[in-house]
C-alpha angles and dihedrals in degrees: 000000000000119000116241114232109213114215108221117255087198091059090050090052092048089049088050092052092050091047092049094049091046092049094045096047095045092045089053091047093051090047090054091048091048093049096044102037100025091228121116130193105227099204094042093048089059101034104051098050086051088053089055092055092045090050090053088049093054091046095051104027112029114179108256111221092199091058090046090051092049096047104032106014093242133095098218135034110277101165139027091251090064095060108113117244095245089056091057087057091048092049093049092044092050091052092048093048092048094050091042091052090052093052093046092047093046092050093058 
């Protein structure tokens, strides 16, 4: 019988914390640059707020490899159908927050 390798939930949470801190700090930095210089970076203004939301997602809802193995027979996501429902919400929310941040920053 094959041994099941368990992907660490702690590593996912650490990755989420790093992603959140990176997204938060760079979003704040680009806001300061946008307010002081009046120049915004379009890609960065959408990307880093999305990183914040994804980081929160990894902190609160790490993907459990045991549940994936039980339900799908795999330990990691291999197709779009295997993405958990909460992660669809997190993905959509991160896109909305990123686009919203761009529009708010560009209107200043």
